N, C-alpha and C positions, 0 to 999 in steps of 0.2 A: 531626326533628320540631320542634325549636325554630326552625329556619329556616322551616319551613312556617307556623308560628304568626306569626313576626315579619314575614313577607312579607304577611300579611293585617292584622295590627295591630302596628305597630312600637312602640306605647306600652305594650304589656302587660308586666307584671312576672312573670318566670319564676323559680320556686324548685324545687329538686330535693329530694324526700323521700329516695329511695334509688336507687342503681344496683347494689346488692349482692344482689338477689333471685337465687336459683339459677335457671338456665335452665329454663323450662317449669313452674316451681313456682308455680301459681296460688294455692294456699292460703297460701303464705308471703307473697306480695304482698298478698293480701286482709287478712291479719293486720296487716301493716305499715301499710296504708292505714287500717284501722280504728283503729289506735292513734294515728296521727299526725294524721288529719284533724280531730279535735275541738279541736286547739290552733290551728287556722287560723280566720280570720274567717269568719262564716257565709255570706258572699257569695263565698267562694273557689270557683274552678273547678278541680276535681281531674281530671287526665288520667292514667289508669292503664292500661298496656298490657303484659300478659303474655299472649301470644295464640298458643298452640300450634295453634289451629284456624283461623288466618288463611287466607283464601281458600276456606274451606268454607262451609257454609250457616249457621254461627253468626251471630247478629245483632250489630250494633253498637247501643249504647244510650246515652241520656242520662237520668240520674236527677236530679230536683230534690228535695232534702230540706231540713228545717229547718237542717241543719248544713253545707249547701253543695251544689254541683252536681258530678256525677260522670259522666265520659265514658270509655267503653272497651268492650271486648267483653263479650257476655252469656255468660260462662263461669264464673260464681261469684265473680268477683273483688270483687264488692260485697257479699258475704255478711256480713262483719263491719260494714260501713258501715250496713247495713239493720237489724242486730240490735237496736239500741236502740228501734226503732219497731215491733217485732213484739210481739204478745201473748205472755205467758209460756208459754201452752200450745203455741205454734207450734213451739218447740224439740223437743217430743215427736213432731212430725210429720215432722221432717227425717230422711231415711234415713242410716244409718251410712256408706254408700258411694254414690258416684254423685251426680247432680244431681237436684234437685227443682224443679218448676215452682211457684215461690213467688208467691202473690198479692201485688200491690203493697199495702203497708200504708197505713193512714190517715195523711195528712199528707205523703205522698210521691207524686210524679208520675214517670212513665217514658214515654219516646218512643223510637221506633226511628230509627236514622240511615239512612234509605233515600232521601233526596232528593239526587240526584247534583249538584244545583246548588251544593252546599256541599262537594263533593269536589274534590281535585286531578284534573287530567286529563292523561295517562291514569292510571288507578288500577292500581297493582301488585297482583298476586295474592298477594304475600308480605310486603307492608309497609303494612297498613292503618293502622298507627300514624301514619305520615307522611301518607298520602293521604286518610284519612277522619277519624280521631279528632282529630288535631292541628288540621286546618282547622275542625272542628266547635267545638273549644274556642276558637279564635280568633274565630269568628263569634259565639259566645255572649258573649264578652268585649266585642263591639261592640254588644250589645243585641238580637241576633236572637232572636225568640220561639222557644221550644223546640218549639212545635207546627209550625214551618216545616220542621223536619228530617225529619219523618215521622209516622206514626200513633201515637196514644197506645197504650200497652201495659197490659195487665191483669196480667201476670205476667212474672217474669224467672227465670233459673236461679240457684239457690243450692245450696251444699253444706252438709253436716252441720257444725254447730258443737259440739264436744265439751262435754258437761255433766257435772259430778260426779254420781256415783250414790251416794245415801245407802243405807247398809246398816242392817240391823235393830239392830245393836249401837251405832248412833250414829256409826260411822266412815264414811269415804267412799272410794270408788274414784275417783281423779282421773286426769287425762290431761295429757300434755305437748302443748301446742298450738303452741309455737314454740321454736326454739333460736337464740339471738343469736350475734353474731360472736365472743363470748368463750366460747361453749359453755355458757352459762347456760340452764337448762331453765325456760321460762316455762309455767305450768300454768293450768288452768281453776278454780283454787281462789281465791275472793275472801276478803279479810281478815275480812269479817263472818261467815264460816263458822267462824272459829276462836274458841272460847270464851275469854274474857278470864281466867277463873279456872283454866285448865288448860294444860298443856304439850302439845306435839305429838310424835308418833312417826310418821315417814315411812319407808316401806319401798319400795325401788325397785331392781330388778336385783340382788337379793341383798345390798344394803347398807341400813343403817338410819341415819336421821338423827334426833337428839333435839333438841327445842327450836327456838325461833325467834330468829334473830339480828337485830340492828338494822342491820347493814351487812355488807359482804363481808369485812371484816377481823376480825370479832369472834371467829371460831373458825377453827381449822386443819382441813384436810380438807374433806369435804362439809358443807354447811350449808344451812339454809333461811332465806329472807329475803323480805320483801315488797318487790318491786322497783318501779321507776319506772312500770311499767304498772299498778300497783295490784293485781297478782296475786302469788300465792305463787311464788317461784322456788327452784330447787335449783341451787346453785352449788358450785364447788370453789375454795377459797381459793388464788389464785395459779395456777390451771389451768383446764382444761375439764371440766366435769361430763359433758357429752355424750361426750367422748372417753373418759373413765374408765369410764362406765357403758354405752357402746355403745347409747345410747338415740336414738330418732327420734321426731318428732312423731306423735302418735296412741298412743304407748305409755302404759301404765297404771302407776299406783302406788297404794299403800294408805296412807291417812292416818287415824290414830287419836289419841285424846286421853288424857292421863295426869293424875293428880292432882298429881304432882311431876315433876321433870325427867326421871327415868329409872325410874319405878315400873313 
């Protein structure tokens, strides 16, 4: 893919975000892209390809957002990228499983990659990353208008983004949304959801964690910490929380609040 890009624009600067996405794991790639892309300049072109449906009827797309341009398959990989631009009520419309046809939000433009003038020839049925998506990124970097690649789109595919569920007693049911290389469990709990005058009690896979640590070394065993993603993480000091708890993305936990550290 890099060769395809450089053969069209040899002056482009290429940076890798990650090559550690599990094979076929679109949701994992979507999370990583959503976490990393805000730290790049707003005119960055992001090429993301985890494409189990390559060669099928799934569309190739280009998104133009206030935070950058995104190119890849229309299979939900841009779900986290789009989430900051969605109305709050939209999250309630996303199904728990499968893909939703999500209307393009205000401030975002989407186009289909359907013009073969910008493809390599011949096009492989199994490697659109090299033959369609990478050339599109190169041509965009040369200033090609996005409308030249194909028709404007009114919707794209997106998948459910887990959202904490508030309980009547003031507690929350949270979800593991991502597991990093160290086995830390990144959740959908934001710091502003945690009362400053109370401690937390977190119950997951038959284990209980009390209190919020400032870093990974402040407690032994399982601990809770606000990680670099700005989300609540569940970690194991010196080990893998995911391995200890046998947890996968999508699994739930219970979060409640205490007046003191272990009341």
